[in-house]
Each structure stands twice: as structure tokens, then as C-alpha cells.
C-alpha positions as CSV (number, residue, x, y, z in Angstrom):
1,M,95.7,85.6,91.0
2,T,96.0,89.3,91.7
3,S,97.5,92.0,89.5
4,R,100.6,94.0,90.2
5,G,98.4,97.1,90.3
6,D,96.2,95.6,93.0
7,F,99.3,94.8,95.1
8,E,100.6,98.3,94.7
9,T,97.2,99.9,95.5
10,R,96.8,97.8,98.7
11,V,100.3,98.4,99.9
12,K,100.1,102.1,99.3
13,K,96.8,102.2,101.2
14,V,98.4,100.5,104.2
15,L,101.4,102.9,104.0
16,G,99.1,105.8,103.9
17,R,97.6,104.9,107.2
18,L,101.0,105.0,109.1
19,Q,101.0,108.0,111.4
20,P,104.0,110.1,112.4
21,G,106.2,108.2,114.8
22,E,104.6,104.9,113.9
23,I,106.9,102.2,112.5
24,A,106.1,99.1,110.6
25,T,108.2,96.4,109.0
26,Y,108.1,95.4,105.4
27,G,106.5,92.1,106.4
28,E,103.8,93.8,108.5
29,I,102.9,96.1,105.6
30,A,102.8,93.0,103.2
31,E,100.6,91.1,105.6
32,E,98.2,93.9,106.3
33,A,97.9,94.4,102.5
34,G,96.9,90.8,102.2
35,Y,100.2,89.5,100.9
36,P,101.9,87.9,103.9
37,R,104.8,86.5,101.9
38,A,105.6,89.7,100.0
39,A,107.9,91.7,102.3
40,R,110.6,91.9,99.6
41,A,108.1,93.1,97.1
42,V,107.1,95.9,99.5
43,G,110.7,96.9,99.7
44,T,111.0,96.8,95.9
45,L,107.9,98.9,95.5
46,L,109.3,101.5,97.9
47,A,112.7,101.5,96.3
48,N,111.1,102.3,92.9
49,D,108.0,104.3,93.7
50,S,108.0,106.0,97.1
51,E,106.9,109.5,96.1
52,G,104.2,110.7,98.4
53,L,104.5,107.7,100.7
54,P,106.0,107.6,104.2
55,W,108.7,105.2,103.2
56,W,110.9,106.2,106.1
57,R,108.5,104.6,108.6
58,V,109.2,101.2,107.2
59,V,112.1,99.1,108.5
60,R,113.5,95.6,108.3
61,A,112.1,92.9,110.6
62,D,115.1,93.4,113.0
63,G,114.5,97.2,113.2
64,S,117.4,98.1,111.0
65,L,117.1,100.7,108.3
66,A,117.5,100.3,104.6
67,A,120.9,101.3,103.3
68,R,119.7,103.3,100.3
69,H,118.7,106.6,102.0
70,R,119.7,105.8,105.6
71,D,120.8,109.3,106.6
72,E,117.6,110.8,105.4
73,Q,115.5,108.0,107.0
74,V,117.3,108.6,110.4
75,R,116.6,112.3,110.1
76,L,112.9,111.9,109.3
77,L,112.3,109.3,112.0
78,R,114.0,111.4,114.6
79,S,112.0,114.4,113.6
80,E,108.9,112.3,114.4
81,G,110.3,111.3,117.8
82,V,111.5,107.8,116.9
83,R,114.6,106.7,118.7
84,V,117.3,105.5,116.3
85,V,120.5,104.1,117.6
86,S,123.2,102.5,115.4
87,N,120.9,102.7,112.4
88,R,118.2,100.7,114.2
89,V,114.8,101.5,115.7
90,T,113.3,99.6,118.7
91,L,110.2,97.9,117.6
């Protein structure tokens, strides 16, 4: 069994490797961190503790954006050259 701190550390490490213009899904982040069934937990982590993390580069599996800060996410993604149409990116 792993600790919550271990999960957070691993997820934050994966997020820290995302480059400008690079998009990942919550599920991809979870899998790369070693928790393939923890996509929702990644979303919860970002919703509660995203300071200093490139949260805007993470989208839902269908390419849609999270509702919480959608306008800001669209602005940040577009500033990195990501095409966003109807609140969705093309993966």
C-alpha cells in the first residue's frame, strides 16, 4: 500500500515534465505515475493543490476541459499554441 504523499509526489513529478503545448489526460498522468486507475484522484489533487503545477495542460479523456477554470485554461493552452475548439482540445 502506498501513502497519499507518495501518490502526490509521483503525480507532481509527472506533471512537472509536461512541456509547453504538451497535453495529457488525467488517466495518462495517473498511469505514468504508477496508479493506472487513479484518474479521478489526479483531478482531485489538481483541484485542491495545483499551485506551481501546469494544471491547464491536463484534460479529460475525450479532450474536453474541466469546468472549474475553463476560461483561464483555454487562454493558457492557446498561449502555448494548443488548438481549443468548443472547450475541447484535439488529442
